[in-house]
N, C-alpha and C positions, 0 to 999 in steps of 0.2 A: 499370857497376852499374845505371845508369839504364836502359840498353837492356834488361838482363835483366828488370828490373821491368816494363817496358812489354810485353815478350814474354809475360810470365805472363798478361796480360790480353787480348793480341791473338792468341795462338796458339789454334787450335781454337775460334774464337769461336762457331761454329755450335753445337757441343756445349754450350758454356757457356750459350748462350741457351736451348737446350732444357732444360738442367738447372735454370736459373732459372725457366722456365715451369712445369716439373714441381713444383718446390719451392713456388711460389706456389699451384698447384692443390691440392697436398697440404695447404697451410696453410688454404685455404678449406674443404677437405673436413673437416679436423679441427675447424675452428671451427663449421662448420654441422652437423656430425654430431650426432645426437640431437635435432635441432630438430623441432618439430611445431606444429600449430595446432588450436585448439579454438574452439567457438562456445558462448557462454554468454548466457542471458537474465538481464539484470540489472535489478532494480527501480529505477525513477526516484525520486529523493528531491528534493522541492521545499523550498527554504529561503527565508527572508526575505519571506514573503508579507505585503504591506501590510495594515495594519489596516483592517477594513471591506470586504475583498474575499475572495471564496471561489472556489477552483478546483473546477469542477463536472465537467469533462470533459478527459481527456488519456490518452495511452498510459500503461499501468501499467509496462511493461517495454521494454527495447531489447536487441536481439541484437548481441553484440560478437564479432568474430573476433580472437582473441588468439594471437600467435605467441611462441615461445620455447623454451628447453630443456625436453625432456619432464619432467625431474625437477622443475623449477620449476612447470610446468603441473599436474603431479599433486599438488603440495603447495599449490596455490592455495586459499586459504580465502575464504569469503563476505566476511569483514571486509577482505580485501585489495583488493577492487574495489568501486567505486561510481559511480553516475552522479548528478550534482548539477546542478539548474537553479536559478539565482538569480532569484527572482521579485520582487526589490526594485523593478524598473522596470516591472512589468507593469501594464496598465490594463484596465478593464472591457471585455469583448467577446471576439472571437475573434482569435487570432493564431497564428503558427507560429514555433517557437523552433528555430534551427539547432543541431545537436549537433556537437562536435568533440572532439579529444583533450583540450582544456582543461577539458571538463566531466567527464572520467573520471579517477577515482583508480585507479592501477594500479602494482604494483612496477616499478621502473626497469628491471629486467632483461628485462621483457616488453614486447612491442610490440602496437599496435593495427593490424590490417590492414583492418578494415571495421567500420562502424557502420550498423545497419539497424533502423529508418529513420534517416536522417541529419538529420531534423527532426521535431518533434512538434507536434501541434495542441494549443493551450491554449484553453479556454473559461472565462472568469472573470465572475463576477456579484458584485453588491453583497451585503453581509450584511444580513439582516433579523431583527429580534427582535419577538416578540409573545407574549401570554399567552393560553392556550386552556384550556377546561374538561377535566377528566379524567373518563372514563366507565368505571365498573367493568363488567367482563364476567362475568356470573354464568352458570354452567352447572349442570345437574343440578336435582334437586328435593329438598326436605326429606323426612323420613320420612312415611309415610302418616298422615294426620290432623294434619299440621303445615303451616304456610304462612309465607311471608316477610311480616313486618309492616313492616320498614324496612331500607334500605340506606344507610349513611352513610360517606363517604370523607373523609380528612383528609391533606393539603389538597385543595381542590376544583379548584384551578387549577395550571398548570405553565407556566413561561417556556420558550419554545423559541427557538432561534437557528440560522441556517444560510443557505444560498443563497436569495436572494429568490424565484427561480422555484419552489423547493420549499416554502418556508415559506407562501407565499400560498395554497397548495392544502390546507393543514392547518387544520382547524377544531376539532379535538379530538384528545386522545391517550387511547388505550384502555389498560386494564390487561391483563395476561396472564390466561388463564382462571382463574376462582375457582370451584372445584367444591364445591357444597354438598349433594351426594348423601347422603341419609340423615340430614340434620341434625335434631336434636331440641332443641337449645338455642342461645342466642346464640353467635355465632362472630366472632372477630377475627382478621384476617390481614394480614400485610405483603405487599401485592401489588406485584410488579415492573411497571414500565410497559413497554408494547410500543412501543419507540421506532421511528418510521418510518425507512426507509432514505433515504440522500441527504445524508450528512454533517451530521446533525441533532444539536445539542447541547441538553441539557435541564438545568434548574436542580435537579431531583431525579430519582431513578431508581426510587423506589417510594413507595406511599401506604399508609396504614392504612385498612382496610376493615372496618366493623362491620356484620355481618348479624344482624338481630333476627328471631326466629321466634316464632310463637305457635301454640297448639294450636287447630286448626280445629274447627268443629262437625260432628258425624257426622250423616249423613242421618237425617231424622226429627225433628231439633231437639234431640237429646240430646247432652250433653257426652261 
């Protein structure tokens, strides 16, 4: 009985090995069938920025090669993937942050084949706060025979906050255009501020502007 059992495994061993190899190859073919790879540009999300510091320069997105079943790749949603950089230990100045799979949120059934770039440059500055005057920007002219007698804004100052290198170059904040074309009477307007670019935060976003007009004198001295 024992001899028969042994013969089952020893007879035609060459054919059995070929069959085993074909079975393994078929298994790999089935498992890998329908697999594909896509490249996605993913926005970088920065978290845990220390108080008093500002990120002023960095890559905005990173390209990721993602592999997996075609069905899963087609159903991949923006919320399923993310790149996160922990800024809790960052210091003022310029540094390079290496990226790895640990920085990437991805469904477990998918794999990361490549990250490009695999490190990002970070430039960090200290936060600066200061208060600057607000300048109303008036365009146009009152109706013929009228002139502006006074322009008053409330409040006159605004607190601004942001990266030191940006804030030191700002000496005032302007309103958006205030058109007074054809004005014949006093005019009050809530004017939005024209906030400078560069991650600037302001204490208010608009001001009240009062434009007073008066009837001017006609040539020859008559009213």
